[in-house]
N, C-alpha and C positions, 0 to 999 in steps of 0.2 A: 191624898197628899193634904196635910195641915202645915200652916207656917206659924212658927212659935218665935217671936222675937224676945229682946231683952227687957221691953216693957211687958211682957207676959201678955201679950195682944196674941190670941189665937184666932186664927180664921182659914177656911179651905181655900187651896189653889184648885180650882177646878178645870178639868180639861174634858169637856164633854166630846164624843165621839161615837160613830156608830159602832156597833158591835163588829169585832173581828178588823176593824179597820185601824192600821196604826198611824194613820197621818197625823199629826199634830194639828192643835186648835188654839188660835190666838184669843178664846175668848177669857174674859174676866184677868185681864193683865194687870197683876198687882205693880202698884209704884209706891215706895216708900222713901221718904225724904228723911236721912238718918241725922239731921241737922249737923251738927259738928262731929264727924266723921270719927276724929280721935276718941271720941267718949263713946262710940255706937257699939253695942253688943249684939250681935244678930247670930244667935245659934239656931238654926232652923232644924226642925225635926222631920223627918222623911218616913212616911208609911207608904210602903207600896201595896197597892190594891192586890196584886196577883203575879204570880212570875210568867205569865201568858200576857200580860197587859202591862209593859214595864213604862216607865214614865221618861220621858226626855226633858230635862229641864236646863235652860240656859239662865245662870244669874248674872248679871251686869252690874258693875259697880261705876258710876259718874260721881266724882268729886264734886260736891257743890261750890259754886261762887263764893260762899260767905259760909264762916262757921257760926256756931250758937244757935242756928235756925231750931225752932220747935218741933220736934218729928211730926210726920202727917203720914197717914195712909188714905189711898185712893186706889181704886180699880174699876175698868170699865170693859165692857163686851166689844169684840170687834168681829162682826159675823163675817164668815167669809165672801162674800158677795163683795163684800167693801175692799179686800185686798186683791181681788183676782184680777190680773192682767196689768197690776200698776204697784207701785210703792205708796203705801198708805202711811202717813205720818202718824204715829201713836203717841210719841212723847216729844214735848218741846219746851222752851222757856218760857212757855205760856202766851206766845204772840201767835200760835196757828191754832184756830179754833177746832174744837172736837179732840183735842190731845190731853194727855194726862202732862200736868207742868211739873218742870223740876226747877232748882236754882243752878242753872248752867246754861251757857250758850250751845246748846247740843239738841239734835233731834235724831229721833230712832223711827224707822220705816219699818213697815214688815209687807211681805208680799207672797203671793201664789202665782207663779207663772208656769201656764201650762206650754207643752212642745211648741216651740216658734214663738211665743209671746216675748215681746222685749218690754224693758222698761229702763228709763234713764234718769240720771240726777245730776244736775248742774252742781259743780263745785265752786264757792267764792275762794278766791286768794288766801292763803293763811288757813286752809281747812285742810282736814284729815278724815278719811273714811277707814271703817272695819265692816266688812261684810261677812256674816255667817250663814252659811248652807246648812239648812235644818234637815231636810229631806229631800229626795229627789235628784237632779242632776240641774245644771247650769254652767254657762260660760260669761266669764266676765274679761272682756277684752281678748286675749289668746289663751288666756288659762282656763282649763275644765275644772268647775268645783264638784266635789263628791259629798255626802253627807258628813257632817261634821268639820268641813274644810272651813278656813277662814282667809280671807283677803285684806291686806293693809294698803291703804290706797294713799297717796301724796303726790302732790303737784299735778292733778290732773284738773281738766275744766270739766269735764264730762264723764260720767260711770254710766257706761252701757252694759246690762245685764240680758241675757237670753236664757229662757227655759229650755231645756234639751229634753226633761222629762219631770213632769209635775214637780216642781222648784218651789220648795217653801223656804224664804230667807228672811234674814234681820240685816238692816243696813244703819250704822251709825255715822251721823254726820258731827265733827268735832271740832273744836280750836286747836290749831297744831301747837 
């Protein structure tokens, strides 16, 4: 798959994986700051390699705190070992070392939770969270999540997620 944006920047979105294993990889996470969102044009071009190796893509838009910023592009590899058994911060407002920075009071975490592995996230007052299960199975409180399920979380002090079967997930912590 390649990415083509409104400024005619073209670049690969790589999803390396072992042959015949459909598990997602969180390598080379692209982050683009669209600056003034009202003026952003973003026509992605999707090229699928084959019918037997489909791409599972989640595109997230978080509005910036300020309009008129210069657009920028950044990516970083996050090896599987870094997110195994825990929530790994990958995007922040720049205050968390090792993350891609955006102009918003937000954090994005990724995790791989094996069977019985648990991860928790403390929520500050006035925050909300969104969880997206990419693959596997997980439980979030009393709810069981299946691939492509999402959960919207508000007014909780702590979020607890448990892997039921090789869960790959994304968690967003956002202002309410």
